[in-house]
C-alpha positions, 0 to 999 in steps of 0.5 A: 080509642075504641077497643077494636082500634086498640086490638088492631094496633096490638095485632100490628105490634105483635106482627112487628115483634115477629118481623124483628125476630125473623129479620135477625134469625135471617142475618144470623144465617147470612153470617154463618154462610159468610163464615163458610164462604172460601172466595170472600164474595158476598154479592151473588146477584143470581141468588138475589134475583132468584130470591126476588123472583120467588117472593114476587111470585108469592106475593098476594098483596096488598103491597105491590111487587115493586115494594116487595122488591125494595123491602127485601133489597134492603134486607139483603143489603143489610145482611151483606154488609154484616159479612163484608163492607161493599163500596160501589162506584158511580158518577157523582156527586150525590143525587145523580141518577147513577147513585139512585140506580146503585142504591136500587140495585145494592140497597142503602148499606153500601158505601158510595164512591162518587166519580167525575166521569164514567172512565173513573168508575172503570178505573175505581173498579179495576184498581180495586178501590171499589167492589163494583161500579154502576155505569149508564149504557142507554136511555130510551129517549136519547140512545146509547152512551157511547163512552160506556160502550167504548170502555166495555170493549177495552176493559177486563171487567165483566158485566154483573147485572143491569138496572132499569131506572124510570127517569123522572125530572124535577124543576127545583130552586131555592125559591119555588116562585118561577117568576124570579128565575134568571137561568136554569142549570141541567145536564144536556140530555135532561134539557133535551128530555124536558124541551117541550114541557119547558116551552109548553109549560113555562113560556115566560122562561123562553128567554131564560138562559139554559146552561149545561152542567156536568151532571144533574146533581151538579146542576142542583148544587149550583142552584143551591149556591145562587139566587134566582137559579133553577135546576132540572134534576132528580128528586133525590138531588133536591133532598141532598141540596135542600132545594124546593120542588117547583115542578115534578115529572117534567120529562116529555116521555113519561116512559123515560128510562135509562139502563144501567150496567153493574160492572165487576170482576166476578162471573155470574152463574145462571139465575133462570132469567138472564141476559148475555151481553157481547161485542163482535165484528165482521170480517170485511167480506160480502154477507159477513154481518148476516153470517154473524147473526145467523147462528143466533136464529139457528139456535133459537136465541132471542136478541134484544139489542143490536148497536153499532159503533165505529171501530176506531181502528179502520175508517168505516169499519164497525163493531156491534154490541149485542144483547141476547136472552139467556146465559152464556152457559145455556146450551143453545147459546153456547152453541150459537157463540162457538159458531159466531167465534168461527166466523167473527173477526172479534167476539168478546163476551162482556158478561152474563147476568140476571135480567132487570126485575 
């Protein structure tokens, strides 16, 4: 080892020592804050969003902002866990994209409570069995997740945050040799998202049976228990079930993204870069829908999403899910919502929360 090489390693060791000291100092301060809190709430998404935004603005590299976000999410996750353990419900089993979204949002120092359905995720949070839940709400390729939207209308829970997860699909099996594959398991949405790739890249498997599974992780579990079987799932699912990766990033759209919502019982303060989600319905009269949306334009509120769903109360009547930029306590949004409330047959504010990093 050259002297110069040793000097560089010594510098790294010194920096590691300093990082260790500072990490523990941060944890001690977090403990002190936790001891002074009177409401018992340890997760403050608006505060964490402000920290991550500030650090990204200060970051000069060479680490990318995504790496900085992951690093400090884990640090905050560990500090939170020292104050109070946190349980997060999501669709299971382990290895689903929902679990991946939960880990991206909360870090790994949580207890993951896996559920069999979106309904069960809501029930676990409503009953207090979980502190928060993570549920999918829309996919850039396949559109809205109807069951999540229906439950958001019915629940007393609020939306506390959003996660945007780039969805990369992997083909996996016990044996990476594809010639022996007799059937493929996956969730119907994943089959749809990988349809062209499968037909183009694996024409010799065109006759192989494609069998729907309840989730991608369950597909991986089945592939791990049967010979000559493949699954389409996440990279984490391959790790969880000990499968070999046959092909990676097989989604037809490389920008394929799923948006998840965090649901809980607390109302979130403004972070400075927020979204507000709401659901509303119009009275049955001419121009009613226009009247609902006009206050947003009048008060300079930007709408980022508008989705209609059958009301399930009367035939051919619809409710509208709307996302707008800003917090419900912002002056212009408060004024717009006050005006909408006067005109709407129904207005429910689902929550204001930090926009995804």
